[in-house]
Every structure is written in C-alpha cells, then in structure tokens.
C-alpha positions in Angstrom: -10.4 -10.8 -3.1 -8.2 -11.9 -0.3 -6.5 -8.3 0.4 -9.4 -6.9 2.2 -10.8 -9.7 4.0 -11.3 -9.6 7.8 -9.5 -12.0 9.0 -5.7 -13.3 8.6 -5.3 -15.9 5.8 -2.9 -19.0 7.4 -0.2 -17.6 5.3 0.9 -14.9 6.9 1.3 -16.6 10.4 5.0 -17.2 9.0 5.7 -13.3 8.1 8.8 -11.8 8.5 9.3 -7.8 9.1 11.0 -5.9 6.4 12.5 -2.9 7.4 12.6 -1.9 4.1 9.6 -2.0 1.8 10.5 -4.7 -0.1 11.2 -8.2 0.0 13.7 -9.3 2.9 15.0 -12.1 0.6 15.5 -11.3 -2.8 14.4 -7.3 -2.8 11.6 -8.1 -5.1 8.9 -5.2 -4.9 5.5 -5.4 -3.1 4.1 -5.2 -7.0 5.3 -8.3 -7.8 4.0 -10.4 -4.9 1.4 -12.8 -5.6 -0.6 -12.5 -2.5 -1.7 -10.1 -0.3 -3.5 -9.4 2.7 -3.9 -6.0 4.5 -4.6 -5.7 8.2 -7.2 -3.1 8.3 -8.8 -4.4 11.7 -6.2 -2.8 13.9 -4.7 0.2 12.5 -1.9 2.0 14.7 -1.9 5.7 15.3 0.9 7.3 14.8 2.4 10.6 17.2 0.6 12.9 14.3 -2.5 11.1 14.7 -2.0 9.3 11.0 -3.6 5.6 10.7 -0.7 3.2 9.0 -1.6 -0.6 8.7 0.1 -4.1 8.5 0.8 -5.4 4.9 1.4 -8.4 4.2 2.6 -9.9 1.0 3.8 -13.5 -0.6 7.2 -12.5 -2.8 6.3 -14.3 -6.1 10.4 -14.4 -6.7 11.0 -16.5 -4.0 8.0 -17.6 -1.7 9.3 -15.6 1.0 6.3 -14.0 3.2 7.1 -10.3 4.7 5.0 -7.4 6.3 5.8 -3.6 6.2 4.0 -0.9 7.4 1.7 0.9 5.2 3.3 4.2 6.3 6.9 3.1 4.8 5.6 2.3 1.0 7.4 4.7 -1.1 5.7 7.4 -3.0 3.5 6.3 -6.0 4.5 6.9 -9.6 1.4 8.8 -10.1 1.0 11.2 -6.7 2.3 14.3 -8.3 0.6 13.6 -11.7 -0.9 16.6 -13.2 -4.5 16.2 -14.5 -4.7 17.9 -17.9 -6.9 21.3 -17.9 -10.5 20.5 -19.6 -11.8 23.1 -22.1 -15.3 22.3 -21.0 -14.9 23.3 -17.7 -14.7 26.9 -16.0 -11.8 28.2 -14.7 -13.0 29.7 -12.1 -16.3 31.2 -10.4 -16.2 34.7 -12.3 -16.5 31.8 -15.6 -19.6 31.0 -14.4 -21.6 34.2 -14.4 
C-alpha cells in the first residue's frame, strides 16, 4: 500500500496545495482519489500541541495532484454514530456485583 510508504512517491512532487479539502481543479473529494500518500514522517505541531500531516492525492477525475493538511479534513460521517447498547454487557459496575 503506497499511502504509508516512508519515502514519497514520485507523483507527489508536482502536488499543489489545496486550500479546501478537495481537488483544486475539479473539486472531487479525497474519497475519489486514485492514489494517496500521507507524509507521516514529518508531522507539524499546531499551537495546541496537536499533530497534522500533509496528505497527498491524485484525482481520479482530472489527474490533478494536490495536498492538504490532515487537520483540514472535514469531519467523518461516522464520527457521531451512536453504538447501540449491548444487552449482554453490564450497564454499570453495580450490575457486576
């Protein structure tokens, strides 16, 4: 899998910075990319001590190569999902005793 290789692939050298988290040329989403590489070897630390990485994408629609900060990624549609309670799992420590 190329996304986590330690050395950047050759195709990333022509990347342009996307200020929105989509292809700057045709506005396709990162989910539509045909290739992805994440620069995890060089994180940048923000003022609140959080890490962010450069994420590189090659658009499958127009072949534009772009990058954006991981911190600019829009929230996931799965982030606020509620996990249904399990009937076989105690709801509190009191139920164990």
